[in-house]
N, C-alpha and C positions, 0 to 999 in steps of 0.2 A: 504494500500500500504506500503510494508516494506521499510526499509532504503536502501537496496541494489537496489531495483527497482527504487526508487527516484533518487539515485546517477547515475544509468545507464541512466535514462531519461535526467537528467541535463547534463551529459557528452555528450550524443548524440546531444542535442540541441546546446551546445557550439561548438562542432565540426562542426555541420552544418553551424552555423553562421560564423565560421572562414573560412570554405571552400567557403562560399558565398562571403565574403569580399575579399578573395584571388582571386576568379574568376573575380571580378570587377576591381581589381587593378594590376594584374600581367599579363596582355596581353602584352607580350614582342615582338610581331611581329613588323616588320618595320613600318607598318601602321595598326592600330587597326581594322579599318573597313573603307569602302568607306565613304568619308567625303569631305566637301568643305567649302568655305567661300566667302562672297561678301562684298566689302568695297566701301565706298564713302568718299572723302576727299575734303577739301576746305581750302583756306588760302590766303597768300600774299607773294610776293617776290620782291626783288629789287637788283640792281647791278649798276656798273658804266655804265652810259648811259641810265639807266632805273630807274626812281624815285619810281616806284611801279606798280605792276601788280597783278591782282587777279588770284589765282590758283583754279583749280577744277580738279577732277579726279574720276575714278571708276575702280574697278578691281575685278577679280574673280579667284578662283583656285579650282581644284578638284583633290583629291588624292585617289589612290586605292592600295590595297596590291597586290603584286606579290609573292604569297607564303608567307612563314613566315619571310624571311630575307630581301626581297627587296620590294620597292615601287616605284610608278611612280606618278608624279604630273604634270598637265598641268595648265599654267597660262595665263591670258590675262589681259590687262590694257590699258587705254587711259587717257589722261589728258593734261591740258594746264599748262605750266611752263615757266615763263619768256616770255609770249606771243607766245611760240612755242607749237603747238598741236602735240602730239606724240601718236603713237599706238604701242603696243608691244604684243608679244606672246612668250612663252618659255615653255620648258619641262625639267624635271629632273628625272633621274633614279638613285636610291640610295639604299645603304645597311645601315640599322640602327639597333642598339641595344638601345632602349629607356633609358636604365640605364647607357649608356656609351658614345655613339658616333653616328654620321651620316657621311657617306662619299659617294659622288656621282659625277655624271657628269651632267652639265647643259648646255643647248644650246638654243639660241633664237635670236630674232631680234627686233629692234625698228625703226620705220619709221616716217618721217615727210613729208611735201609736197615736199621738195627738196633733201632729204637725206635718207640714210638707213645705219644701223649698224647691223652687225651680230656678235654674241659672242658664244664661246664654250670653256669649261674648267672645272676643278674640283671644287667642293665645299665640305666643311667639317664643322662639329660641334663637340665639346667636352663637355660632361655634367659632372659637378662636383658639387654635392649638389644643392644649389640654383643658381649656376652660369652656364651660357652657353657661351662658347667661339666659335666664328664662323669666317669663312673666305672663300674667293673664289678667283680664279685667272682664267683669260680667255683671249684668243686672240680676238681682235676686228678688224673686217674688215669694214671700213667706206667708203661710197661713197657719195660725196656731189657735186652737179652740174656737174656730170660726172667724177669727180676726185676721184680715189680710193687710200686709204692709209691704212696701217696696224698699229695697236697699241695694247694696252692691257688694261684689267680691273683687278684691285686688290682691295679687300675690306677686312676689319677686324672689328669685333665688339665684345663687351662683354655685355651680358644680365644678369641682377640680378633680382631675384624674392624675395623681402622681405616678400611677402605674396603669397600664391598659386595663387591668382587672380590678382596680380599686377606685371608688368614687367617694369623695368627701363633699358634703352639701351644707350650705347655710342659707336660710331663707326666712321670710316673714310674710304674713297675710292678714287681711281684715275681711271678715265675713259678717255682713249685717251689723257692723259696728263692733264685733268681737275681734280683738287683736291678738295674734299669736306670733311666736318666733320659734324656729326649730334648727337643730343641728343634727346631721346624720351621716352615716357611712354605709356603703354597700361593697362587699367583696365577693368576686366570683372565684369559685374553688379552683378552676383551671380552664384552659381553652377548650378542652374536650369534655368537660363536665359542666353543663349549663345550669348550675345550681349556685345561688348566691345567699350569703348571710348578711343581714342588715341590722342596723340599730338606729333609733331616732329618739332624741330628747326634745321636749316641747315645753315652753313657758307661755303664759298668757294672762289676760285680765282675770280679776277675781282670785289672784294668787294661784292660778293654774300651774301645775307642774306634772309632767308625765314622762315615762320612759318605756320604750317598746323594742322588742327584737323580732326579727322575722326571717322566714325562708321563702325564696322565690325560685320556681323552676321555669326556665325558658324552653320553648320548643319551636321548631320550624325556623324559617329564615336561612340566611347564608353566613351570618357573622360568627366570629369566634370569640373576640375579646368583649369585655363589658362595655367599653366606650363605643365599640362598633355596634353592639346591640342597641344602645341608646340613640345612636345617630342614624343607623341604617334600617332599623326595624320598628320597635314599638315606642311611642311617646309615653309619658308618665300616665299612670292610671288615675284619671280625674275622679272617678267614683270613690276610690280609696281616700283621696284627699277630702272629698266632701263629707265623708263619714267623720273624719277627725275635726274638720272645721265646724260641722254641725254640733258635735259633742261639746266643743269649746264654747260655742254660742249658747247652748243650753245652760252651761255653767254660769254664764253671766246673766242671762235674761229669764231663765226659768227656775231660778233658785226658789226653794220651798214651794214648788208646784205652781209658780207664777206663769202667766202667759204674756205675750207681747202686746202692748197697746197699739192702737190703730196707726199712729204716726211715729212709732219708735218707743223705746223704753223710757224716755224722759218726757213724754207728752202724748196726748191723745185720749181716747175714751176706752173703757174696759167693758167686757161683756157683763151681763147680769150675774151677780154673785161674786164679783171681783172688785177690788179697789186699787187705784194707781198709787204706787210709791216709787222711789228712785230706782228700784230694781226692775220694776215692771208692774204687771197686774197680778196681784196675789189674792188668793181666796179670802173672802170676808170671814 
């Protein structure tokens, strides 16, 4: 075999290897392929009037590509937070360039035994190296004990990936006037094992404090590392966030069995059998 033939074979092999690697890592569709995740969480929370309550929850999400540039994800979640059991479902339609940004519209609802809240609004993410900046804003329509009020949801967070399989997160949100801040981490066991361990701590109004740990199993898609899963496959599970936000909101506005006044916790009228105080409408 002469030198020219050897050189040609080596060059062809290198080219094939490069093309193979490129094919694995440059799927720049909004969603690389149909994929999903299932999570379970557990922990503890406390606030003024509650010395401590066990938390638990479960959630699932499934995302699909809509052509090259758009994707859709459906979320569901349930959980107990602050003694309140909530159920949630949401969907988001989004446009995404995995190397630069995500922008979309999210809508959903969260329900308890005596209340319901519906949200709709825009969400966005900006990708910059190992950092992801995210945020959402939404109108919130809340009904509690037959009283309906309008408010808003606003959230912002920053995620940092010091390693491809480790995410650190810091964020804050306000949901119908209830303010929270959180700090969390998620670690993927390995590139070949799509299982992650996460932990989240939250503080908020009414001396709220909580700590939770969770397990998430990812399936489908084409990504390997955690940062790739978050940018090429499924966005955050909005339903899971709504369960937590709604629980924090109940801590502030539904203390001692109160309900929300027609124009917010600091004003408005109350249903028959309730009287308004600075917390909200409390039973007479």
